[in-house]
DRENNU-874752 format. One record per residue (C-alpha): y, x, z; chain. Coordinates in steps of 0.25 Angstrom, whole numbers, plus 5000, padded with zeros to 4 digits. Example, Ala and Ser with C-alpha at 12.3 -4.5 7.8 and 13.67 -1.06 7.14 Angstrom:
site yy:4982	xx:5049	zz:5031	cadena:A
site yy:4996	xx:5055	zz:5029	cadena:A
***
This chain:
site yy:5000	xx:5000	zz:5000	cadena:A
site yy:5014	xx:5006	zz:4996	cadena:A
site yy:5027	xx:5000	zz:4999	cadena:A
site yy:5036	xx:5004	zz:4987	cadena:A
site yy:5049	xx:5012	zz:4991	cadena:A
site yy:5055	xx:5006	zz:4978	cadena:A
site yy:5054	xx:4992	zz:4974	cadena:A
site yy:5043	xx:4988	zz:4964	cadena:A
site yy:5045	xx:4976	zz:4956	cadena:A
site yy:5034	xx:4966	zz:4956	cadena:A
site yy:5027	xx:4964	zz:4942	cadena:A
site yy:5029	xx:4950	zz:4936	cadena:A
site yy:5042	xx:4947	zz:4944	cadena:A
site yy:5057	xx:4948	zz:4940	cadena:A
site yy:5069	xx:4948	zz:4948	cadena:A
site yy:5084	xx:4948	zz:4947	cadena:A
site yy:5097	xx:4947	zz:4956	cadena:A
site yy:5110	xx:4943	zz:4951	cadena:A
site yy:5124	xx:4938	zz:4955	cadena:A
site yy:5126	xx:4923	zz:4953	cadena:A
site yy:5139	xx:4922	zz:4962	cadena:A
site yy:5133	xx:4915	zz:4975	cadena:A
site yy:5139	xx:4927	zz:4984	cadena:A
site yy:5154	xx:4930	zz:4986	cadena:A
site yy:5151	xx:4943	zz:4980	cadena:A
site yy:5145	xx:4948	zz:4967	cadena:A
site yy:5132	xx:4952	zz:4973	cadena:A
site yy:5119	xx:4947	zz:4967	cadena:A
site yy:5115	xx:4934	zz:4973	cadena:A
site yy:5104	xx:4928	zz:4965	cadena:A
site yy:5090	xx:4934	zz:4964	cadena:A
site yy:5078	xx:4929	zz:4955	cadena:A
site yy:5064	xx:4933	zz:4955	cadena:A
site yy:5054	xx:4928	zz:4945	cadena:A
site yy:5039	xx:4930	zz:4942	cadena:A
site yy:5033	xx:4930	zz:4928	cadena:A
site yy:5022	xx:4920	zz:4933	cadena:A
site yy:5021	xx:4910	zz:4945	cadena:A
site yy:5018	xx:4916	zz:4958	cadena:A
site yy:5011	xx:4913	zz:4971	cadena:A
site yy:5023	xx:4911	zz:4981	cadena:A
site yy:5023	xx:4913	zz:4996	cadena:A
site yy:5035	xx:4910	zz:5005	cadena:A
site yy:5040	xx:4911	zz:5019	cadena:A
site yy:5053	xx:4904	zz:5024	cadena:A
site yy:5063	xx:4903	zz:5035	cadena:A
site yy:5058	xx:4896	zz:5048	cadena:A
site yy:5072	xx:4892	zz:5051	cadena:A
site yy:5074	xx:4877	zz:5051	cadena:A
site yy:5086	xx:4878	zz:5043	cadena:A
site yy:5081	xx:4881	zz:5029	cadena:A
site yy:5088	xx:4884	zz:5016	cadena:A
site yy:5086	xx:4876	zz:5004	cadena:A
site yy:5078	xx:4887	zz:4996	cadena:A
site yy:5069	xx:4888	zz:5008	cadena:A
site yy:5066	xx:4873	zz:5007	cadena:A
site yy:5065	xx:4873	zz:4992	cadena:A
site yy:5055	xx:4885	zz:4992	cadena:A
site yy:5046	xx:4879	zz:5003	cadena:A
site yy:5045	xx:4866	zz:4994	cadena:A
site yy:5043	xx:4874	zz:4981	cadena:A
site yy:5032	xx:4882	zz:4987	cadena:A
site yy:5025	xx:4870	zz:4992	cadena:A
site yy:5026	xx:4863	zz:4979	cadena:A
site yy:5022	xx:4875	zz:4970	cadena:A
site yy:5010	xx:4879	zz:4979	cadena:A
site yy:5017	xx:4892	zz:4982	cadena:A
site yy:5020	xx:4896	zz:4968	cadena:A
site yy:5033	xx:4902	zz:4962	cadena:A
site yy:5038	xx:4910	zz:4951	cadena:A
site yy:5053	xx:4914	zz:4955	cadena:A
site yy:5063	xx:4916	zz:4966	cadena:A
site yy:5078	xx:4914	zz:4965	cadena:A
site yy:5086	xx:4919	zz:4977	cadena:A
site yy:5101	xx:4918	zz:4979	cadena:A
site yy:5110	xx:4925	zz:4990	cadena:A
site yy:5124	xx:4920	zz:4995	cadena:A
site yy:5120	xx:4906	zz:4998	cadena:A
site yy:5108	xx:4902	zz:5006	cadena:A
site yy:5107	xx:4887	zz:5001	cadena:A
site yy:5104	xx:4884	zz:5016	cadena:A
site yy:5109	xx:4871	zz:5023	cadena:A
site yy:5113	xx:4865	zz:5009	cadena:A
site yy:5105	xx:4852	zz:5010	cadena:A
site yy:5099	xx:4845	zz:4998	cadena:A
site yy:5109	xx:4852	zz:4989	cadena:A
site yy:5103	xx:4866	zz:4993	cadena:A
site yy:5089	xx:4861	zz:4990	cadena:A
site yy:5093	xx:4856	zz:4976	cadena:A
site yy:5100	xx:4870	zz:4974	cadena:A
site yy:5088	xx:4877	zz:4977	cadena:A
site yy:5080	xx:4869	zz:4968	cadena:A
site yy:5090	xx:4870	zz:4957	cadena:A
site yy:5090	xx:4885	zz:4959	cadena:A
site yy:5075	xx:4886	zz:4957	cadena:A
site yy:5076	xx:4877	zz:4945	cadena:A
site yy:5086	xx:4886	zz:4938	cadena:A
site yy:5077	xx:4898	zz:4940	cadena:A
site yy:5065	xx:4890	zz:4935	cadena:A
site yy:5072	xx:4886	zz:4922	cadena:A
site yy:5078	xx:4900	zz:4920	cadena:A
site yy:5064	xx:4907	zz:4921	cadena:A
site yy:5057	xx:4895	zz:4914	cadena:A
site yy:5047	xx:4894	zz:4925	cadena:A
site yy:5037	xx:4882	zz:4922	cadena:A
site yy:5035	xx:4878	zz:4936	cadena:A
site yy:5045	xx:4869	zz:4944	cadena:A
site yy:5043	xx:4876	zz:4957	cadena:A
site yy:5043	xx:4890	zz:4953	cadena:A
site yy:5056	xx:4896	zz:4959	cadena:A
site yy:5059	xx:4899	zz:4974	cadena:A
site yy:5073	xx:4899	zz:4979	cadena:A
site yy:5079	xx:4908	zz:4990	cadena:A
site yy:5094	xx:4909	zz:4995	cadena:A
site yy:5101	xx:4917	zz:5005	cadena:A
site yy:5116	xx:4917	zz:5010	cadena:A
site yy:5126	xx:4908	zz:5016	cadena:A
site yy:5120	xx:4895	zz:5022	cadena:A
site yy:5126	xx:4882	zz:5019	cadena:A
site yy:5132	xx:4885	zz:5006	cadena:A
site yy:5127	xx:4878	zz:4993	cadena:A
site yy:5122	xx:4887	zz:4981	cadena:A
site yy:5131	xx:4887	zz:4969	cadena:A
site yy:5121	xx:4882	zz:4959	cadena:A
site yy:5129	xx:4886	zz:4946	cadena:A
site yy:5129	xx:4900	zz:4951	cadena:A
site yy:5114	xx:4899	zz:4954	cadena:A
site yy:5111	xx:4894	zz:4940	cadena:A
site yy:5119	xx:4905	zz:4933	cadena:A
site yy:5113	xx:4915	zz:4942	cadena:A
site yy:5098	xx:4910	zz:4939	cadena:A
site yy:5101	xx:4913	zz:4924	cadena:A
site yy:5106	xx:4927	zz:4927	cadena:A
site yy:5095	xx:4930	zz:4936	cadena:A
site yy:5084	xx:4925	zz:4927	cadena:A
site yy:5090	xx:4934	zz:4916	cadena:A
site yy:5090	xx:4946	zz:4924	cadena:A
site yy:5076	xx:4945	zz:4930	cadena:A
site yy:5068	xx:4958	zz:4929	cadena:A
site yy:5056	xx:4965	zz:4935	cadena:A
site yy:5065	xx:4975	zz:4943	cadena:A
site yy:5075	xx:4965	zz:4947	cadena:A
site yy:5071	xx:4964	zz:4961	cadena:A
site yy:5082	xx:4973	zz:4967	cadena:A
site yy:5093	xx:4964	zz:4961	cadena:A
site yy:5086	xx:4952	zz:4967	cadena:A
site yy:5085	xx:4959	zz:4980	cadena:A
site yy:5100	xx:4961	zz:4980	cadena:A
site yy:5103	xx:4947	zz:4976	cadena:A
site yy:5097	xx:4941	zz:4988	cadena:A
site yy:5105	xx:4950	zz:4998	cadena:A
site yy:5115	xx:4944	zz:5008	cadena:A
site yy:5119	xx:4953	zz:5019	cadena:A
site yy:5108	xx:4963	zz:5016	cadena:A
site yy:5113	xx:4977	zz:5014	cadena:A
site yy:5103	xx:4980	zz:5003	cadena:A
site yy:5092	xx:4973	zz:4994	cadena:A
site yy:5078	xx:4973	zz:5001	cadena:A
site yy:5066	xx:4976	zz:4992	cadena:A
site yy:5052	xx:4981	zz:4994	cadena:A
site yy:5039	xx:4982	zz:4987	cadena:A
site yy:5024	xx:4985	zz:4989	cadena:A
site yy:5014	xx:4990	zz:4979	cadena:A
site yy:4999	xx:4990	zz:4981	cadena:A
site yy:4986	xx:4990	zz:4974	cadena:A
site yy:4975	xx:4980	zz:4979	cadena:A
site yy:4961	xx:4986	zz:4982	cadena:A
site yy:4952	xx:4987	zz:4970	cadena:A
site yy:4964	xx:4986	zz:4960	cadena:A
site yy:4972	xx:4995	zz:4952	cadena:A
site yy:4983	xx:4985	zz:4951	cadena:A
site yy:4995	xx:4987	zz:4960	cadena:A
site yy:5002	xx:4975	zz:4966	cadena:A
site yy:5017	xx:4974	zz:4970	cadena:A
site yy:5023	xx:4966	zz:4981	cadena:A
site yy:5038	xx:4967	zz:4982	cadena:A
site yy:5050	xx:4959	zz:4986	cadena:A
site yy:5065	xx:4958	zz:4990	cadena:A
site yy:5072	xx:4952	zz:5002	cadena:A
site yy:5085	xx:4950	zz:5009	cadena:A
site yy:5090	xx:4948	zz:5023	cadena:A
site yy:5099	xx:4955	zz:5033	cadena:A
site yy:5103	xx:4944	zz:5043	cadena:A
site yy:5097	xx:4931	zz:5049	cadena:A
site yy:5084	xx:4939	zz:5050	cadena:A
site yy:5073	xx:4935	zz:5060	cadena:A
site yy:5058	xx:4931	zz:5059	cadena:A
site yy:5055	xx:4918	zz:5053	cadena:A
site yy:5062	xx:4924	zz:5044	cadena:A
site yy:5076	xx:4928	zz:5041	cadena:A
site yy:5088	xx:4926	zz:5031	cadena:A
site yy:5079	xx:4934	zz:5022	cadena:A
site yy:5074	xx:4932	zz:5008	cadena:A
site yy:5062	xx:4939	zz:5003	cadena:A
site yy:5055	xx:4938	zz:4989	cadena:A
site yy:5042	xx:4946	zz:4987	cadena:A
site yy:5033	xx:4946	zz:4975	cadena:A
site yy:5020	xx:4952	zz:4971	cadena:A
site yy:5012	xx:4953	zz:4958	cadena:A
site yy:4999	xx:4951	zz:4966	cadena:A
site yy:4992	xx:4937	zz:4964	cadena:A
site yy:4991	xx:4930	zz:4977	cadena:A
site yy:4987	xx:4916	zz:4980	cadena:A
site yy:4999	xx:4908	zz:4986	cadena:A
site yy:4992	xx:4905	zz:4999	cadena:A
site yy:4988	xx:4919	zz:5002	cadena:A
site yy:5002	xx:4924	zz:4997	cadena:A
site yy:5009	xx:4915	zz:5007	cadena:A
site yy:4999	xx:4920	zz:5018	cadena:A
site yy:5002	xx:4935	zz:5014	cadena:A
site yy:5017	xx:4932	zz:5015	cadena:A
site yy:5016	xx:4925	zz:5029	cadena:A
site yy:5008	xx:4937	zz:5034	cadena:A
site yy:5017	xx:4947	zz:5029	cadena:A
site yy:5029	xx:4939	zz:5035	cadena:A
site yy:5024	xx:4940	zz:5049	cadena:A
site yy:5026	xx:4955	zz:5049	cadena:A
site yy:5038	xx:4957	zz:5041	cadena:A
site yy:5049	xx:4946	zz:5039	cadena:A
site yy:5045	xx:4940	zz:5052	cadena:A
site yy:5047	xx:4953	zz:5059	cadena:A
site yy:5062	xx:4956	zz:5056	cadena:A
site yy:5074	xx:4951	zz:5062	cadena:A
site yy:5089	xx:4955	zz:5061	cadena:A
site yy:5096	xx:4944	zz:5070	cadena:A
site yy:5086	xx:4934	zz:5074	cadena:A
site yy:5091	xx:4923	zz:5064	cadena:A
site yy:5083	xx:4916	zz:5053	cadena:A
site yy:5089	xx:4910	zz:5041	cadena:A
site yy:5088	xx:4898	zz:5033	cadena:A
site yy:5083	xx:4904	zz:5020	cadena:A
site yy:5073	xx:4915	zz:5023	cadena:A
site yy:5062	xx:4916	zz:5013	cadena:A
site yy:5051	xx:4926	zz:5010	cadena:A
site yy:5044	xx:4924	zz:4996	cadena:A
site yy:5032	xx:4931	zz:4990	cadena:A
site yy:5027	xx:4929	zz:4976	cadena:A
site yy:5015	xx:4933	zz:4969	cadena:A
site yy:5013	xx:4933	zz:4954	cadena:A
site yy:5000	xx:4940	zz:4952	cadena:A
site yy:5005	xx:4948	zz:4940	cadena:A
site yy:4997	xx:4960	zz:4945	cadena:A
site yy:4985	xx:4954	zz:4939	cadena:A
site yy:4976	xx:4955	zz:4951	cadena:A
site yy:4967	xx:4943	zz:4956	cadena:A
site yy:4975	xx:4933	zz:4965	cadena:A
site yy:4974	xx:4936	zz:4980	cadena:A
site yy:4968	xx:4923	zz:4986	cadena:A
site yy:4963	xx:4926	zz:5000	cadena:A
site yy:4965	xx:4936	zz:5011	cadena:A
site yy:4951	xx:4942	zz:5009	cadena:A
site yy:4955	xx:4946	zz:4995	cadena:A
site yy:4955	xx:4962	zz:4995	cadena:A
site yy:4969	xx:4961	zz:4988	cadena:A
site yy:4975	xx:4953	zz:5000	cadena:A
site yy:4976	xx:4964	zz:5010	cadena:A
site yy:4984	xx:4973	zz:5002	cadena:A
site yy:4993	xx:4962	zz:4997	cadena:A
site yy:4996	xx:4957	zz:5011	cadena:A
site yy:4999	xx:4972	zz:5015	cadena:A
site yy:5009	xx:4973	zz:5003	cadena:A
site yy:5016	xx:4960	zz:5006	cadena:A
site yy:5017	xx:4964	zz:5021	cadena:A
site yy:5023	xx:4977	zz:5018	cadena:A
site yy:5033	xx:4971	zz:5008	cadena:A
site yy:5037	xx:4960	zz:5018	cadena:A
site yy:5039	xx:4971	zz:5029	cadena:A
site yy:5047	xx:4980	zz:5020	cadena:A
site yy:5057	xx:4968	zz:5016	cadena:A
site yy:5057	xx:4963	zz:5031	cadena:A
site yy:5061	xx:4977	zz:5036	cadena:A
site yy:5072	xx:4978	zz:5025	cadena:A
site yy:5078	xx:4965	zz:5030	cadena:A
site yy:5078	xx:4968	zz:5045	cadena:A
site yy:5084	xx:4982	zz:5043	cadena:A
site yy:5095	xx:4977	zz:5034	cadena:A
site yy:5100	xx:4967	zz:5045	cadena:A
site yy:5114	xx:4964	zz:5044	cadena:A
site yy:5122	xx:4975	zz:5051	cadena:A
site yy:5110	xx:4983	zz:5054	cadena:A
site yy:5110	xx:4998	zz:5057	cadena:A
site yy:5096	xx:5000	zz:5062	cadena:A
site yy:5082	xx:4997	zz:5057	cadena:A
site yy:5074	xx:4992	zz:5069	cadena:A
site yy:5059	xx:4991	zz:5070	cadena:A
site yy:5053	xx:4984	zz:5082	cadena:A
site yy:5038	xx:4986	zz:5084	cadena:A
site yy:5032	xx:4978	zz:5095	cadena:A
site yy:5018	xx:4982	zz:5100	cadena:A
site yy:5008	xx:4978	zz:5111	cadena:A
site yy:5010	xx:4963	zz:5108	cadena:A
site yy:5000	xx:4952	zz:5110	cadena:A
site yy:5001	xx:4948	zz:5096	cadena:A
site yy:5009	xx:4950	zz:5083	cadena:A
site yy:5018	xx:4938	zz:5085	cadena:A
site yy:5021	xx:4943	zz:5099	cadena:A
site yy:5025	xx:4957	zz:5095	cadena:A
site yy:5034	xx:4951	zz:5083	cadena:A
site yy:5041	xx:4941	zz:5093	cadena:A
site yy:5044	xx:4953	zz:5102	cadena:A
site yy:5049	xx:4961	zz:5091	cadena:A
site yy:5058	xx:4951	zz:5084	cadena:A
site yy:5064	xx:4947	zz:5098	cadena:A
site yy:5068	xx:4962	zz:5100	cadena:A
site yy:5072	xx:4963	zz:5086	cadena:A
site yy:5081	xx:4951	zz:5086	cadena:A
site yy:5088	xx:4954	zz:5100	cadena:A
site yy:5103	xx:4956	zz:5098	cadena:A
site yy:5102	xx:4965	zz:5111	cadena:A
site yy:5091	xx:4974	zz:5105	cadena:A
site yy:5098	xx:4975	zz:5091	cadena:A
site yy:5112	xx:4978	zz:5096	cadena:A
site yy:5106	xx:4989	zz:5106	cadena:A
site yy:5099	xx:4995	zz:5094	cadena:A
site yy:5112	xx:4994	zz:5086	cadena:A
site yy:5119	xx:5002	zz:5097	cadena:A
site yy:5108	xx:5012	zz:5098	cadena:A
site yy:5105	xx:5008	zz:5112	cadena:A
site yy:5090	xx:5009	zz:5116	cadena:A
site yy:5092	xx:4997	zz:5125	cadena:A
site yy:5077	xx:4995	zz:5127	cadena:A
site yy:5079	xx:4983	zz:5137	cadena:A
site yy:5084	xx:4974	zz:5126	cadena:A
site yy:5071	xx:4977	zz:5119	cadena:A
site yy:5062	xx:4973	zz:5130	cadena:A
site yy:5071	xx:4961	zz:5134	cadena:A
site yy:5070	xx:4956	zz:5120	cadena:A
site yy:5055	xx:4958	zz:5120	cadena:A
site yy:5054	xx:4950	zz:5133	cadena:A
site yy:5060	xx:4938	zz:5128	cadena:A
site yy:5051	xx:4937	zz:5115	cadena:A
site yy:5042	xx:4927	zz:5122	cadena:A
site yy:5030	xx:4937	zz:5121	cadena:A
site yy:5023	xx:4940	zz:5134	cadena:A
site yy:5021	xx:4955	zz:5138	cadena:A
site yy:5022	xx:4963	zz:5151	cadena:A
site yy:5036	xx:4970	zz:5151	cadena:A
site yy:5029	xx:4981	zz:5159	cadena:A
site yy:5021	xx:4985	zz:5147	cadena:A
site yy:5033	xx:4986	zz:5137	cadena:A
site yy:5035	xx:4999	zz:5129	cadena:A
site yy:5047	xx:5001	zz:5120	cadena:A
site yy:5050	xx:5013	zz:5111	cadena:A
site yy:5061	xx:5016	zz:5101	cadena:A
site yy:5061	xx:5026	zz:5089	cadena:A
site yy:5061	xx:5026	zz:5074	cadena:A
site yy:5050	xx:5021	zz:5066	cadena:A
site yy:5044	xx:5034	zz:5062	cadena:A
site yy:5047	xx:5042	zz:5075	cadena:A
site yy:5042	xx:5043	zz:5089	cadena:A
site yy:5048	xx:5032	zz:5098	cadena:A
site yy:5056	xx:5034	zz:5111	cadena:A
site yy:5050	xx:5025	zz:5122	cadena:A
site yy:5060	xx:5017	zz:5130	cadena:A
site yy:5051	xx:5008	zz:5138	cadena:A
site yy:5037	xx:5010	zz:5144	cadena:A
site yy:5030	xx:5000	zz:5152	cadena:A
site yy:5042	xx:4991	zz:5153	cadena:A
site yy:5050	xx:5003	zz:5159	cadena:A
site yy:5061	xx:5012	zz:5153	cadena:A
site yy:5057	xx:5026	zz:5149	cadena:A
site yy:5066	xx:5038	zz:5152	cadena:A
site yy:5073	xx:5037	zz:5139	cadena:A
site yy:5083	xx:5047	zz:5132	cadena:A
site yy:5093	xx:5036	zz:5129	cadena:A
site yy:5100	xx:5046	zz:5119	cadena:A
site yy:5087	xx:5047	zz:5111	cadena:A
site yy:5085	xx:5032	zz:5112	cadena:A
site yy:5099	xx:5030	zz:5106	cadena:A
site yy:5096	xx:5040	zz:5095	cadena:A
site yy:5084	xx:5033	zz:5091	cadena:A
site yy:5090	xx:5019	zz:5090	cadena:A
site yy:5102	xx:5025	zz:5083	cadena:A
site yy:5093	xx:5027	zz:5071	cadena:A
site yy:5093	xx:5018	zz:5059	cadena:A
site yy:5078	xx:5015	zz:5061	cadena:A
site yy:5074	xx:5011	zz:5075	cadena:A
site yy:5060	xx:5007	zz:5080	cadena:A
site yy:5057	xx:4999	zz:5093	cadena:A
site yy:5043	xx:4999	zz:5098	cadena:A
site yy:5040	xx:4989	zz:5110	cadena:A
site yy:5026	xx:4988	zz:5115	cadena:A
site yy:5023	xx:4976	zz:5123	cadena:A
site yy:5010	xx:4980	zz:5129	cadena:A
site yy:5004	xx:4966	zz:5128	cadena:A
site yy:4995	xx:4967	zz:5116	cadena:A
site yy:4991	xx:4975	zz:5103	cadena:A
site yy:5000	xx:4967	zz:5093	cadena:A
site yy:5013	xx:4972	zz:5087	cadena:A
site yy:5024	xx:4968	zz:5077	cadena:A
site yy:5036	xx:4976	zz:5070	cadena:A
site yy:5049	xx:4969	zz:5069	cadena:A
site yy:5061	xx:4975	zz:5060	cadena:A
site yy:5075	xx:4972	zz:5064	cadena:A
site yy:5089	xx:4979	zz:5064	cadena:A
site yy:5100	xx:4981	zz:5074	cadena:A
site yy:5112	xx:4972	zz:5077	cadena:A
site yy:5125	xx:4978	zz:5073	cadena:A
site yy:5140	xx:4974	zz:5073	cadena:A
site yy:5138	xx:4972	zz:5058	cadena:A
site yy:5128	xx:4961	zz:5060	cadena:A
site yy:5139	xx:4952	zz:5066	cadena:A
site yy:5149	xx:4956	zz:5056	cadena:A
site yy:5140	xx:4952	zz:5044	cadena:A
site yy:5136	xx:4939	zz:5050	cadena:A
site yy:5150	xx:4935	zz:5055	cadena:A
site yy:5155	xx:4936	zz:5041	cadena:A
site yy:5143	xx:4932	zz:5033	cadena:A
site yy:5149	xx:4920	zz:5026	cadena:A
site yy:5163	xx:4926	zz:5025	cadena:A
***
């Protein structure tokens, strides 16, 4: 299994990103991804009760189409959330515009995603013009422009790809995707969009299960600020262009490497989102071990990761370990505080132990501050309550985060 350092396009897919004028700037704001043939489709959506029109539309479409799709259209600048029946009609119209532009034979072939300001209506004249332009510019290597077009407060496009060869085959398979997100990021899920695709052939139910499993250790393990959005959506499309037999069951020899590739891809994109948090100055990895089960470890980790007190201390280069233990203690997971162990460091360097058996160590505070002052910081908390573990990715909370969100609409 190899994660590509440079993005590798997916055979049988084309993409584009253009400016259609939805933003107040001239930045790209409309992305289109299309497959040469119908795809199996898997999707995960926000668990927020307030859900944007595209989320409602896509849920219904996938139900009608038996989890089949062939194209995805995404806009930035306007979320099309809290827009009522008109918002639903606009989502449907956007899909119809793309279907006609691509001459797709199936009525329910186009998924719609939006991100941006909540409560504002889409300018459908601009959407209509943009769809025509985006269709004309579709190309196999157009994924970078699509990634740029869905950015909001992101500081850079987010892309990743994994390439592997199934056992007993000489044919390489690609799994790749793009994502956006920098604020309102928290498990279940975030103000994030992620569209991933593969040239593998995978039955729709199994594709959905693979995405669900990969999500547990990736997008559900990131947080920036503890908020979840109205629009977050993760899609995975499989068009089967590689020519290998369709993967239909978890016992298929080709399933395990496919599952590993999807998980690696999701984790790569998830880390990029978490570490590009609005105003972030540090990339923080929190590993929780010694938990009763994975869900308990994740719950403790994301409670620590979403604590403003922990995040501001990390921003200020303060090894305030009491805040970490305090956050862990309110996560709702039973453990014995007298068995806690906490260490800090960089991911690839030896850790500095701050707490052992629930008591502070004789720590060189200057050394601790030097560790936390680095761009990459790792926390390791062992609960001493089991053998399960989870890793959470997050960032610090800086003055700039407040500035970004105080002025988001202005």
